[in-house]
RODO-2510 file (C-alpha; in nm, 4 decimals, decimal comma):
residues 101
     n   res          X          Y          Z
     1     m    -0,7012    -2,4965    -1,9942
     2     q    -0,6995    -2,5896    -1,6349
     3     p    -0,3228    -2,4996    -1,5871
     4     d    -0,3926    -2,1514    -1,6955
     5     t    -0,6689    -2,1125    -1,4512
     6     d    -0,4585    -2,2725    -1,1779
     7     s    -0,1644    -2,0008    -1,2665
     8     e    -0,4292    -1,7311    -1,2457
     9     s    -0,5862    -1,8349    -0,9263
    10     a    -0,2274    -1,8789    -0,7609
    11     g    -0,1305    -1,4885    -0,9223
    12     a    -0,4338    -1,3776    -0,7780
    13     e    -0,3547    -1,5101    -0,4256
    14     m     0,0150    -1,4154    -0,4725
    15     h    -0,0868    -1,0457    -0,5369
    16     r    -0,3308    -1,0158    -0,2430
    17     s    -0,0921    -1,1644    -0,0018
    18     i     0,2088    -0,9180    -0,1245
    19     m    -0,0159    -0,6270    -0,1259
    20     t    -0,1391    -0,7071     0,2443
    21     a     0,2183    -0,7366     0,3451
    22     f     0,3071    -0,4052     0,1545
    23     c     0,0198    -0,2161     0,3076
    24     d     0,0869    -0,3802     0,6599
    25     v     0,4562    -0,2746     0,6200
    26     l     0,3906     0,0700     0,4919
    27     r     0,1175     0,1436     0,7863
    28     a     0,3489     0,0049     1,0759
    29     s     0,6711     0,1259     0,9605
    30     q     0,5720     0,4833     0,8182
    31     l     0,8835     0,4151     0,5565
    32     p     0,8267     0,5736     0,2246
    33     p     0,6611     0,3583    -0,0322
    34     m     0,9672     0,3081    -0,2576
    35     t     1,1385     0,1974     0,0296
    36     v     0,8917    -0,0694     0,1286
    37     m     0,8994    -0,1542    -0,2576
    38     k     1,2583    -0,2177    -0,2295
    39     l     1,2202    -0,4159     0,1017
    40     a     0,9786    -0,6410    -0,1083
    41     a     1,2152    -0,6933    -0,3800
    42     s     1,4837    -0,7857    -0,1293
    43     a     1,2513    -1,0296     0,0169
    44     l     1,1737    -1,1923    -0,3174
    45     g     1,5486    -1,2185    -0,3820
    46     a     1,6037    -1,3943    -0,0603
    47     v     1,3203    -1,6349    -0,1176
    48     y     1,4553    -1,6941    -0,4607
    49     k     1,8059    -1,7804    -0,3102
    50     e     1,6857    -2,0074    -0,0396
    51     v     1,4680    -2,2173    -0,2924
    52     a     1,7477    -2,2154    -0,5576
    53     d     1,9935    -2,3335    -0,2722
    54     q     1,7697    -2,6229    -0,1953
    55     h     1,7528    -2,7546    -0,5356
    56     g     2,1038    -2,7226    -0,5984
    57     t     2,2891    -2,8093    -0,9364
    58     d     2,2478    -3,1649    -0,9081
    59     g     1,9234    -3,1979    -1,0854
    60     v     1,7708    -3,4364    -0,8285
    61     c     1,4599    -3,2324    -0,7514
    62     p     1,1588    -3,3969    -0,8861
    63     c     1,0205    -3,0817    -0,9963
    64     g     1,2709    -3,0679    -1,2632
    65     w     1,3800    -2,6990    -1,1789
    66     q     1,7612    -2,6291    -1,2286
    67     p     1,8302    -2,2887    -1,1024
    68     n     2,0279    -2,0495    -1,3115
    69     r     2,0899    -1,7292    -1,1480
    70     r     2,1567    -1,5283    -1,4539
    71     t     1,8444    -1,6335    -1,6860
    72     d     1,6058    -1,6835    -1,3574
    73     i     1,6775    -1,2954    -1,2972
    74     a     1,6311    -1,1972    -1,6206
    75     v     1,2868    -1,3823    -1,6234
    76     l     1,2043    -1,2146    -1,3141
    77     q     1,2883    -0,8734    -1,4356
    78     a     1,0604    -0,9106    -1,7388
    79     a     0,7780    -1,0316    -1,5309
    80     l     0,8269    -0,7232    -1,3291
    81     a     0,8261    -0,5186    -1,6246
    82     a     0,5255    -0,6829    -1,8062
    83     s     0,3129    -0,6667    -1,4679
    84     m     0,3591    -0,2660    -1,4781
    85     e     0,1518    -0,2505    -1,7793
    86     a    -0,2005    -0,1286    -1,7228
    87     v    -0,4420    -0,3942    -1,5899
    88     p    -0,7933    -0,3707    -1,7280
    89     s    -1,0219    -0,2388    -1,4705
    90     a    -1,2771    -0,4664    -1,5837
    91     d    -1,0531    -0,7688    -1,4349
    92     l    -1,2339    -0,8256    -1,1255
    93     r    -0,9741    -1,0962    -0,9995
    94     v    -0,6876    -0,8430    -0,9492
    95     m    -0,9215    -0,5727    -0,7826
    96     q    -0,8888    -0,5461    -0,4121
    97     a    -1,2087    -0,5628    -0,2115
    98     v    -1,2760    -0,2343    -0,0254
    99     g    -1,5822    -0,3486     0,1766
   100     r    -1,8622    -0,6096     0,2155
   101     a    -2,1988    -0,6066     0,0534
***
């Protein structure tokens, strides 16, 4: 059960990092939210490309990932769609802190 905890923790950290970057860019640029969302999607695509390029197709990376653009993009699209489902408000791990107690 440890991998699930690690994955949830990593996901929560990624969410915090992306939300912070999104809010910072939104505030600094004064761009519309959807424009900033498209910039975030472009940045994620660029990260995918850089990581995939480093892995190549020769399969020599010890992590075992062999990039496949078509299937990887489908997986990323499915994850995006799934994340748009309502998050239960009782899940404190994904709530953003608004102050200090």
